[in-house]
C-alpha positions as semicolon CSV with decimal commas, in nm:
position;residue;x (nm);y (nm);z (nm)
1;M;-0,747;0,756;2,217
2;S;-0,378;0,694;2,361
3;T;-0,238;0,854;2,606
4;H;0,158;0,867;2,417
5;L;0,504;0,968;2,600
6;V;0,753;1,117;2,306
7;L;1,091;1,044;2,471
8;G;1,327;1,345;2,261
9;G;0,982;1,531;2,213
10;C;1,138;1,877;2,187
11;G;1,435;1,737;1,854
12;F;1,333;1,695;1,509
13;I;1,118;1,421;1,490
14;G;1,018;1,383;1,785
15;R;0,777;1,713;1,765
16;H;0,630;1,663;1,449
17;V;0,541;1,268;1,603
18;A;0,372;1,481;1,880
19;L;0,218;1,674;1,648
20;A;0,101;1,426;1,404
21;L;-0,070;1,293;1,696
22;H;-0,192;1,567;1,909
23;R;-0,400;1,709;1,649
24;R;-0,531;1,368;1,563
25;G;-0,700;1,406;1,980
26;D;-0,464;1,220;2,160
27;T;-0,327;1,309;2,458
28;V;0,067;1,411;2,400
29;V;0,343;1,453;2,688
30;L;0,698;1,563;2,598
31;A;0,971;1,503;2,718
32;D;1,380;1,582;2,681
33;V;1,650;1,713;2,866
34;V;1,555;2,057;2,740
35;E;1,293;2,236;2,750
36;P;1,064;2,315;2,463
37;N;1,078;2,748;2,386
38;S;0,774;2,919;2,325
39;A;0,733;2,799;1,892
40;I;0,723;2,482;2,029
41;T;0,459;2,470;2,316
42;E;0,248;2,703;2,072
43;M;0,227;2,459;1,874
44;L;0,192;2,165;2,048
45;P;-0,015;2,283;2,408
46;V;0,093;1,955;2,577
47;E;0,239;1,901;2,931
48;F;0,626;1,840;2,904
49;R;0,841;1,673;3,134
50;K;1,180;1,762;3,189
51;V;1,443;1,494;3,241
52;D;1,809;1,403;3,313
53;S;2,028;1,212;3,080
54;G;2,219;1,017;3,306
55;S;1,959;0,957;3,606
56;V;1,592;0,909;3,408
57;D;1,277;0,800;3,647
58;W;1,160;0,576;3,422
59;A;0,877;0,379;3,616
60;T;0,795;0,737;3,733
61;L;0,790;0,886;3,365
62;V;0,581;0,620;3,201
63;D;0,330;0,636;3,490
64;G;-0,038;0,598;3,284
65;I;0,149;0,601;2,896
66;D;0,006;0,359;2,625
67;V;0,241;0,392;2,414
68;I;0,658;0,497;2,421
69;H;0,842;0,694;2,153
70;H;1,267;0,658;2,161
71;Y;1,361;0,871;1,908
72;A;1,604;1,040;2,203
73;W;1,978;0,940;2,150
74;T;2,259;1,159;2,280
75;T;2,468;1,089;2,021
76;V;2,549;1,110;1,600
77;P;2,808;0,868;1,435
78;A;3,104;1,140;1,487
79;S;3,069;1,154;1,885
80;A;3,012;0,863;1,915
81;D;3,333;0,726;1,778
82;A;3,494;0,933;1,944
83;N;3,339;0,863;2,286
84;P;3,164;0,486;2,218
85;V;3,167;0,409;2,684
86;A;2,957;0,738;2,687
87;D;2,706;0,670;2,370
88;L;2,731;0,344;2,579
89;D;2,655;0,453;2,867
90;A;2,360;0,748;2,806
91;N;2,164;0,544;2,506
92;L;2,198;0,148;2,533
93;R;2,204;0,153;2,990
94;G;1,909;0,379;2,943
95;M;1,737;0,176;2,713
96;V;1,719;-0,143;2,844
97;S;1,629;0,057;3,246
98;L;1,338;0,142;3,071
99;L;1,255;-0,181;2,876
100;E;1,294;-0,325;3,287
101;V;1,065;-0,119;3,405
102;L;0,870;-0,201;3,071
103;R;0,849;-0,551;3,222
104;A;0,725;-0,498;3,518
105;R;0,422;-0,304;3,368
106;K;0,350;-0,601;3,179
107;A;0,375;-0,854;3,483
108;A;0,148;-0,588;3,671
109;G;-0,124;-0,602;3,362
110;T;-0,008;-0,285;3,247
111;P;0,096;-0,323;2,949
112;A;0,302;-0,043;2,742
113;Q;0,409;0,009;2,302
114;V;0,729;0,075;2,258
115;I;0,830;0,257;1,959
116;F;1,222;0,308;1,814
117;S;1,335;0,487;1,600
118;S;1,664;0,306;1,475
119;S;1,932;0,369;1,170
120;G;1,852;0,284;0,851
121;G;2,201;0,356;0,703
122;T;2,461;0,227;1,004
123;V;2,322;-0,080;1,156
124;Y;2,319;-0,209;0,728
125;G;2,724;-0,112;0,676
126;P;2,835;-0,150;0,369
127;I;2,540;-0,363;0,176
128;T;2,597;-0,640;-0,049
129;R;2,198;-0,560;-0,218
130;T;2,037;-0,206;-0,326
131;P;1,745;-0,159;-0,179
132;V;1,845;-0,349;0,144
133;D;1,537;-0,501;0,285
134;E;1,497;-0,528;0,626
135;D;1,681;-0,882;0,677
136;H;2,008;-0,798;0,580
137;P;2,274;-0,880;0,809
138;F;2,436;-0,568;1,056
139;N;2,736;-0,482;0,942
140;P;2,770;-0,119;1,108
141;T;3,124;0,035;1,077
142;N;3,120;0,306;1,351
143;A;3,025;0,310;1,695
144;Y;2,658;0,466;1,668
145;G;2,553;0,179;1,427
146;V;2,651;-0,069;1,705
147;S;2,460;0,056;1,987
148;K;2,175;0,125;1,727
149;A;2,176;-0,258;1,624
150;S;2,264;-0,354;2,004
151;A;1,923;-0,177;2,096
152;E;1,755;-0,331;1,825
153;I;1,849;-0,669;2,012
154;Y;1,730;-0,552;2,314
155;L;1,414;-0,457;2,212
156;C;1,321;-0,796;2,016
157;Y;1,473;-0,957;2,299
158;Y;1,261;-0,821;2,546
159;R;0,929;-0,834;2,306
160;K;1,010;-1,236;2,233
161;S;1,083;-1,299;2,603
162;H;0,913;-1,089;2,752
163;G;0,581;-0,982;2,644
164;I;0,706;-0,658;2,542
165;D;0,484;-0,500;2,179
166;C;0,833;-0,286;2,070
167;R;0,811;-0,206;1,686
168;I;1,142;-0,077;1,498
169;A;1,190;0,192;1,238
170;R;1,493;0,204;1,023
171;I;1,470;0,566;0,894
172;S;1,685;0,645;0,639
173;N;1,727;1,010;0,578
174;P;1,544;1,268;0,724
175;Y;1,463;1,584;0,601
176;G;1,245;1,930;0,620
177;A;1,197;2,260;0,761
178;G;1,284;2,263;1,155
179;Q;1,588;2,069;1,132
180;N;1,921;2,200;1,313
181;P;2,096;2,376;1,013
182;A;2,423;2,291;1,269
183;K;2,385;1,899;1,293
184;R;2,407;1,873;0,957
185;Q;2,331;1,560;0,920
186;G;2,258;1,454;0,575
187;A;2,361;1,611;0,271
188;A;1,991;1,683;0,126
189;S;1,953;1,930;0,457
190;T;2,335;2,017;0,433
191;F;2,286;2,111;0,134
192;I;1,960;2,346;0,099
193;F;2,105;2,512;0,438
194;Q;2,435;2,655;0,254
195;A;2,267;2,733;-0,122
196;L;2,057;2,998;0,111
197;E;2,317;3,065;0,351
198;G;2,555;3,102;0,046
199;T;2,835;2,874;0,162
200;P;2,981;2,680;-0,050
201;I;2,943;2,330;-0,096
202;S;3,177;2,075;-0,057
203;I;3,124;1,735;-0,256
204;W;3,360;1,428;-0,117
205;G;3,456;1,222;-0,421
206;D;3,311;1,291;-0,780
207;G;2,902;1,320;-0,680
208;S;2,756;0,983;-0,724
209;V;2,714;0,879;-0,417
210;V;2,341;0,781;-0,353
211;R;2,137;0,857;-0,078
212;D;1,790;0,760;0,037
213;Y;1,581;1,085;0,151
214;I;1,242;1,151;0,347
215;H;1,091;1,420;0,380
216;I;1,004;1,438;0,754
217;A;0,607;1,516;0,671
218;D;0,635;1,126;0,501
219;L;0,819;1,034;0,798
220;T;0,591;1,115;1,066
221;A;0,325;0,942;0,818
222;A;0,506;0,638;0,850
223;L;0,538;0,641;1,226
224;V;0,180;0,697;1,329
225;A;0,121;0,366;1,090
226;L;0,408;0,159;1,276
227;T;0,245;0,269;1,590
228;D;-0,160;0,214;1,473
229;A;-0,046;-0,128;1,350
230;P;-0,291;-0,430;1,519
231;E;-0,062;-0,576;1,726
232;E;-0,134;-0,853;1,598
233;E;-0,016;-0,852;1,278
234;I;0,293;-0,731;1,387
235;S;0,353;-1,029;1,660
236;A;0,303;-1,222;1,292
237;L;0,596;-1,104;1,171
238;A;0,954;-1,319;1,243
239;K;1,084;-0,942;1,377
240;P;0,927;-0,607;1,431
241;V;1,172;-0,421;1,266
242;F;1,055;-0,212;0,899
243;N;1,276;-0,012;0,638
244;I;1,143;0,407;0,615
245;G;1,219;0,564;0,346
246;S;1,122;0,677;0,031
247;G;1,265;0,362;-0,150
248;A;1,435;0,519;-0,440
249;G;1,776;0,686;-0,436
250;V;1,890;1,027;-0,499
251;S;2,270;1,084;-0,568
252;L;2,451;1,440;-0,485
253;N;2,450;1,569;-0,802
254;E;2,101;1,507;-0,825
255;I;2,031;1,693;-0,490
256;L;2,220;1,988;-0,667
257;D;2,055;2,005;-0,982
258;V;1,737;1,996;-0,805
259;L;1,831;2,317;-0,622
260;R;1,936;2,448;-0,908
261;N;1,656;2,375;-1,232
262;E;1,333;2,364;-0,954
263;L;1,427;2,580;-0,671
264;D;1,588;2,841;-0,879
265;L;1,954;2,829;-0,590
266;N;2,269;2,838;-0,755
267;P;2,529;2,733;-0,489
268;A;2,903;2,692;-0,559
269;V;3,036;2,378;-0,564
270;T;3,387;2,209;-0,509
271;Y;3,421;1,898;-0,507
272;Q;3,733;1,690;-0,296
273;D;3,900;1,329;-0,308
274;G;3,656;1,085;-0,246
275;R;3,681;0,929;0,125
276;S;3,739;0,562;0,111
277;F;3,424;0,468;0,383
278;D;3,134;0,640;0,177
279;I;2,889;0,323;0,093
280;P;2,857;0,413;-0,263
281;V;2,485;0,334;-0,277
282;S;2,230;0,290;-0,053
283;V;1,829;0,297;-0,049
284;L;1,570;0,118;0,133
285;D;1,344;-0,122;0,044
286;I;1,074;-0,016;0,185
287;S;0,819;-0,262;0,064
288;K;0,743;-0,426;0,426
289;A;0,623;-0,138;0,514
290;Q;0,386;-0,040;0,243
291;S;0,214;-0,403;0,284
292;V;0,201;-0,475;0,690
293;L;0,178;-0,093;0,757
294;K;-0,060;0,036;0,443
295;W;0,191;0,349;0,414
296;Q;0,387;0,486;0,139
297;P;0,595;0,741;0,073
298;S;0,337;1,055;-0,083
299;L;0,642;1,334;-0,174
300;T;0,966;1,303;-0,452
301;F;1,262;1,403;-0,342
302;S;1,170;1,742;-0,515
303;Q;0,812;1,742;-0,408
304;G;0,937;1,710;-0,059
305;Y;1,227;1,995;-0,134
306;A;1,028;2,239;-0,254
307;R;0,822;2,215;0,019
308;M;1,093;2,275;0,275
309;L;1,194;2,593;0,076
310;S;0,842;2,706;0,074
311;D;0,827;2,613;0,419
312;L;1,224;2,775;0,523
313;R;1,087;3,083;0,350
314;Q;0,769;3,087;0,561
315;S;0,970;3,120;0,908
316;S;0,943;2,787;0,982
317;T;1,253;2,734;1,165
318;L;1,073;2,448;1,339
319;F;0,834;2,261;1,187
320;S;0,770;2,155;0,848
321;T;0,402;2,150;0,715
322;L;0,282;1,732;0,768
323;L;0,038;1,571;0,548
324;D;-0,369;1,617;0,543
325;P;-0,415;1,281;0,628
326;A;-0,698;1,241;0,345
327;D;-0,342;1,289;0,155
328;Q;-0,164;0,975;0,314
């Protein structure tokens, strides 16, 4: 068993990965800028280390850690665009500082692995082929995508030049119970929260925009599989980068159809003029993850959406029901 440090351990992705690792017997340490509440500590009775995003003592934080899961990011696309300098300072500077500490550890004979959550949409920008594979050029159209792409470049540089075991997951649009509805990240989560609240859903355009959505249970399984993949298999690749999504597209109108016809919710919907910057279709090619990581999604969108609704109705506001390992 290994000792895992989960940066952003109180966040949506971090706490689900931490729970999966804890349940299988690994030692897990959560690290975050916020303290975990009682609901998190009840599910995850593990060590917690509070950090200051402006001045992290990385050498102390990663001492004794075998695997660092980097799911912490201080911005979303809108906030990164509003203040790209703050995004640079808080996120990229911290990433390089961490990698420098890991370079020293590697030289001292105590290497550690890094799992980084990148963006399966914003780093690609407007895509030239669908589904989009990992060899598609970077073409971000916002500061958030630029910083995620830059972090990837640093990780690949430190892997190639200094032998650090860095692994990158380009994640599509995750959803599931446990997301913060106030953040409005992804139409799937936004729509179901609005439907449950009785708030009208507003759609830009005609509802034909297609995105790739992945339930947090499938995403968690993928990130654990990425962690467990033998280093010799990862090092044989040109880049340690994997698209993690469902591999299938769902339009905004199709989300509404599932809400109405399968989940018996009937939200009010309004349509507004389309936005020029919205990419019509973005679906990830996940064949590399399927082949190398021996992983593939277990839930269709309808199944995942039904699971999310069931979890929410059972007042599961911080955790989704994860997959049984036998089902993965």
